[in-house]
C-alpha positions, 0 to 999 in steps of 0.5 A: 262047863262041858268039853266041846261046848261053844261060846262067843267071845269078844277077842275072836270073831269065831265061836270058841270051843272048851278043850282040855290041852295036855300036849303042845299047849299054845300060849294064851292070847291075853295072858300070854301064859301056856294053856295047859288044862281047860281053855277055849280054842277057835277051831276055824282053820288058820285062826290059831286063837286060844285063851285060858277060861278065866281070862276070857271070863274075866276080861268080858 
């Protein structure tokens, strides 16, 4: 997976972007743990949706 790639998810109506979180990591919307490292984020204004890559893949 490459940073910046976009994917469709069942959890959010917008496409999700692969990011690497280092500082001020938000919690995962699936498991609730901090999304430190590689994650999927919605970049749409006001959406604030973040999920671990492995949480997204395991539940789809």
